[in-house]
One Martini backbone bead per residue (centre of mass of N, CA, C, O) as a GRO file, in nm:
protein
   92
    1MET     BB    1   5.677  -1.169   1.234
    2PHE     BB    2   5.556  -1.013   0.924
    3SER     BB    3   5.526  -0.988   0.575
    4GLU     BB    4   5.427  -0.739   0.319
    5PRO     BB    5   5.506  -0.932   0.142
    6PHE     BB    6   5.626  -1.239   0.194
    7GLN     BB    7   5.810  -1.175  -0.074
    8PRO     BB    8   6.027  -0.950  -0.107
    9GLN     BB    9   6.104  -0.679  -0.322
   10ALA     BB   10   6.311  -0.487  -0.466
   11GLY     BB   11   6.190  -0.153  -0.411
   12ALA     BB   12   5.938  -0.241  -0.272
   13PRO     BB   13   5.693  -0.219  -0.086
   14LEU     BB   14   5.683  -0.259   0.284
   15THR     BB   15   5.543  -0.467   0.546
   16ILE     BB   16   5.571  -0.480   0.902
   17ASN     BB   17   5.451  -0.718   1.133
   18VAL     BB   18   5.367  -0.699   1.489
   19VAL     BB   19   5.329  -0.919   1.769
   20VAL     BB   20   5.242  -0.837   2.112
   21VAL     BB   21   5.310  -1.037   2.401
   22ASP     BB   22   5.284  -1.176   2.692
   23ALA     BB   23   5.338  -1.443   2.903
   24LYS     BB   24   5.009  -1.504   2.872
   25GLY     BB   25   4.921  -1.388   2.567
   26ASP     BB   26   4.868  -1.094   2.590
   27PRO     BB   27   4.822  -0.802   2.471
   28VAL     BB   28   5.040  -0.528   2.386
   29THR     BB   29   4.987  -0.191   2.463
   30GLY     BB   30   5.123   0.133   2.431
   31LYS     BB   31   5.398   0.099   2.285
   32LYS     BB   32   5.728   0.127   2.194
   33VAL     BB   33   5.826   0.046   1.861
   34HIS     BB   34   6.141  -0.065   1.717
   35ALA     BB   35   6.339  -0.052   1.408
   36THR     BB   36   6.623  -0.225   1.276
   37PHE     BB   37   6.853  -0.232   0.990
   38SER     BB   38   7.051  -0.505   0.849
   39GLY     BB   39   7.253  -0.483   0.545
   40PRO     BB   40   7.351  -0.406   0.216
   41ALA     BB   41   7.223  -0.139   0.331
   42ALA     BB   42   7.089   0.146   0.413
   43ALA     BB   43   6.850   0.193   0.689
   44PRO     BB   44   6.621   0.337   0.858
   45PRO     BB   45   6.490   0.378   1.142
   46LEU     BB   46   6.180   0.267   1.305
   47ASP     BB   47   5.855   0.343   1.397
   48ALA     BB   48   5.571   0.231   1.505
   49VAL     BB   49   5.230   0.161   1.429
   50GLU     BB   50   4.939   0.197   1.626
   51ASN     BB   51   4.614   0.031   1.532
   52THR     BB   52   4.361  -0.113   1.691
   53ALA     BB   53   4.119  -0.080   1.497
   54GLU     BB   54   4.269  -0.220   1.247
   55LEU     BB   55   4.475  -0.447   1.385
   56GLY     BB   56   4.472  -0.466   1.686
   57PRO     BB   57   4.583  -0.577   1.969
   58GLY     BB   58   4.938  -0.578   1.968
   59ARG     BB   59   4.964  -0.431   1.686
   60TYR     BB   60   5.230  -0.360   1.455
   61ARG     BB   61   5.361  -0.111   1.209
   62PHE     BB   62   5.577  -0.116   0.923
   63THR     BB   63   5.678   0.123   0.667
   64LEU     BB   64   5.832   0.073   0.347
   65PRO     BB   65   5.959   0.164   0.033
   66GLY     BB   66   6.227  -0.020   0.051
   67LEU     BB   67   6.468  -0.273  -0.036
   68GLU     BB   68   6.741  -0.427  -0.088
   69ALA     BB   69   6.887  -0.684  -0.201
   70GLY     BB   70   6.891  -0.945   0.043
   71SER     BB   71   7.013  -0.984   0.364
   72TRP     BB   72   6.826  -0.929   0.664
   73LYS     BB   73   6.819  -0.758   0.980
   74ILE     BB   74   6.565  -0.740   1.234
   75THR     BB   75   6.521  -0.518   1.505
   76ILE     BB   76   6.297  -0.557   1.773
   77ALA     BB   77   6.192  -0.297   2.002
   78MET     BB   78   6.100  -0.243   2.340
   79SER     BB   79   6.131  -0.010   2.573
   80ASP     BB   80   6.076  -0.246   2.840
   81ALA     BB   81   6.109  -0.566   2.678
   82GLY     BB   82   6.316  -0.579   2.466
   83SER     BB   83   6.432  -0.810   2.200
   84GLY     BB   84   6.440  -0.900   1.842
   85THR     BB   85   6.570  -1.112   1.576
   86TYR     BB   86   6.527  -1.103   1.215
   87ASP     BB   87   6.484  -1.254   0.907
   88LEU     BB   88   6.528  -1.108   0.564
   89ASP     BB   89   6.444  -1.174   0.227
   90VAL     BB   90   6.541  -1.000  -0.069
   91THR     BB   91   6.443  -0.985  -0.390
   92ARG     BB   92   6.477  -0.899  -0.738
   0.00000   0.00000   0.00000
């Protein structure tokens, strides 16, 4: 998981990119990928957009209008393959 911009600013648009690979390191395509956000404020859960032509195979994108400043935990879950939780700090 990586964010664009690398250091998110409070209230600014934010993109979260996720690369999903299997145990062999091969891209995983065609899955439902979902993100939930826990932090200093409420943020709605999001479903990822997969666009293999633009992003490449196994790459998923979440686009947010912005988050409040503070420390956030993002849980990325795939429909049948578990989940992972990542930290994201948003500055003022």
